[in-house]
C-alpha positions as CSV (number, residue, x, y, z in Angstrom):
1,M,74.7,121.7,45.1
2,T,77.2,123.3,47.5
3,Q,76.9,127.4,48.2
4,P,79.7,129.6,46.4
5,E,82.8,130.3,48.5
6,G,81.2,134.4,49.5
7,F,77.7,133.4,49.8
8,T,76.5,134.1,53.4
9,S,72.6,133.4,53.9
10,L,70.6,135.1,57.0
11,A,68.2,132.3,57.0
12,G,70.4,129.5,57.7
13,C,71.7,126.7,56.0
14,N,68.9,124.8,54.9
15,E,68.2,127.0,51.8
16,V,67.3,125.4,47.9
17,S,69.2,127.2,44.8
18,K,67.0,126.6,42.0
19,L,69.2,127.0,38.7
20,Q,67.7,129.1,36.2
21,R,70.1,128.1,33.3
22,S,72.1,124.8,32.8
23,I,75.8,125.1,34.3
24,Y,78.2,123.4,31.2
25,G,79.2,120.0,32.3
26,L,76.3,119.4,34.6
27,K,73.9,116.2,32.9
28,Q,71.0,118.1,32.4
29,A,73.3,120.8,29.9
30,S,73.5,118.6,26.5
31,R,69.8,118.0,26.8
32,S,69.2,122.0,27.7
33,W,71.6,122.9,24.8
34,N,69.7,120.8,22.1
35,I,66.4,122.0,23.4
36,H,67.7,125.9,22.8
37,F,69.2,125.0,19.7
38,N,66.2,123.4,18.2
39,K,64.2,125.9,18.9
40,T,66.7,128.6,17.0
41,I,67.3,126.6,14.3
42,E,63.6,126.2,13.3
43,K,63.1,130.2,13.3
44,F,65.5,129.7,10.4
45,E,62.9,127.2,8.9
46,F,65.2,124.4,8.7
47,V,62.9,120.8,9.4
48,K,64.5,117.9,11.6
49,C,64.8,115.4,9.9
50,E,62.5,112.0,11.5
51,E,64.8,109.2,11.2
52,D,67.6,111.4,12.2
53,P,67.5,113.9,15.0
54,C,70.5,115.5,14.7
55,V,69.8,116.4,11.1
56,Y,68.5,119.4,9.9
57,K,67.3,120.0,6.1
58,K,65.9,123.3,4.7
59,V,64.9,122.9,0.5
60,S,64.4,126.7,-0.9
61,G,64.2,126.2,-4.4
62,S,66.4,123.9,-5.9
63,A,68.5,125.0,-2.6
64,I,69.2,122.0,-0.5
65,I,70.9,122.6,2.9
66,F,71.7,120.0,5.1
67,L,72.7,120.9,9.2
68,V,74.2,118.0,11.2
69,L,74.6,118.6,14.4
70,Y,76.6,116.4,16.8
71,V,77.0,117.7,20.5
72,D,77.5,121.3,19.7
73,D,79.6,120.6,16.3
74,I,77.8,121.6,13.2
75,L,78.0,120.3,9.5
76,L,76.6,122.6,7.1
77,I,75.8,120.3,3.4
78,G,74.2,122.3,0.4
79,N,74.1,122.3,-3.1
80,D,75.5,126.0,-3.8
81,I,77.9,127.4,-1.7
82,L,76.0,130.7,-1.8
83,T,73.3,129.4,0.1
84,L,75.1,128.3,2.5
85,Q,76.3,132.1,3.4
86,G,72.7,132.7,4.7
87,P,72.9,130.1,7.4
88,K,76.2,130.8,8.7
89,I,75.9,134.2,9.1
90,W,72.7,133.7,11.0
91,L,74.1,131.2,13.0
92,S,76.9,133.4,14.2
93,E,75.1,136.1,14.8
94,Q,73.1,133.5,17.4
95,F,75.7,131.8,18.9
96,S,79.5,132.3,19.6
97,M,80.9,130.3,17.0
98,K,83.4,130.4,14.1
99,D,83.8,128.8,10.8
100,L,86.4,126.3,10.4
101,G,85.6,126.5,6.5
102,G,85.8,123.5,4.2
103,A,85.2,119.8,6.1
104,V,88.1,117.5,6.5
105,Y,86.8,115.3,9.0
106,I,84.1,114.6,10.9
107,L,84.1,112.6,14.0
108,G,86.9,110.3,12.6
109,I,86.0,109.9,8.7
110,K,87.8,111.8,6.3
111,I,86.0,113.7,3.7
112,Y,86.9,114.6,-0.1
113,R,85.4,116.1,-2.8
114,D,86.3,116.7,-6.5
115,R,84.6,119.7,-7.6
116,S,85.4,119.3,-11.4
117,K,84.0,115.9,-11.3
118,R,81.3,116.7,-8.9
119,L,82.0,113.7,-6.5
120,L,82.2,113.5,-2.4
121,G,83.1,110.5,-0.5
122,L,83.7,109.4,2.9
123,S,86.5,107.3,3.7
124,Q,87.2,105.7,7.2
125,S,91.2,104.8,6.4
126,M,92.7,106.4,9.2
127,Y,90.7,104.9,11.6
128,I,91.0,101.6,10.7
129,D,95.2,102.1,10.6
130,T,94.4,103.8,14.2
131,I,92.7,100.2,15.2
132,L,95.2,98.0,13.6
133,K,98.0,99.8,15.7
134,R,96.4,99.5,18.9
135,Y,96.2,95.5,18.4
136,N,99.4,95.5,17.1
137,M,98.2,94.5,13.5
138,D,99.4,97.0,11.4
139,N,102.1,94.4,9.4
140,S,99.1,92.2,9.0
141,K,98.1,91.6,5.4
């Protein structure tokens, strides 16, 4: 690590600086963010899933909420729209974030739903089309 521009040391050049927190872009920044997020989300009574440490769950009566974390993107899923408002408001108070509305794509997977029929589906057709075009196989049968 080099000293910032304009920093002058009275004692000499052989000083060591200790970072008080992670800087975005450093190797340990993502781990530091995940530890901080985990501690914060547990305060709102979310429980980390044992099978996948990026999935959190909160059960309150018949309402269930899943929070899926991918780096710094959050996907909230629940069986009751009104119960999702609480965590959204609380998360926006804890972190600088914005609500992008209903999810349409996440990690290249299209999410489609039919609320009247209570259906939820996932599709990777766009990803498949992209791969086929990349390898000049888009006209294949």
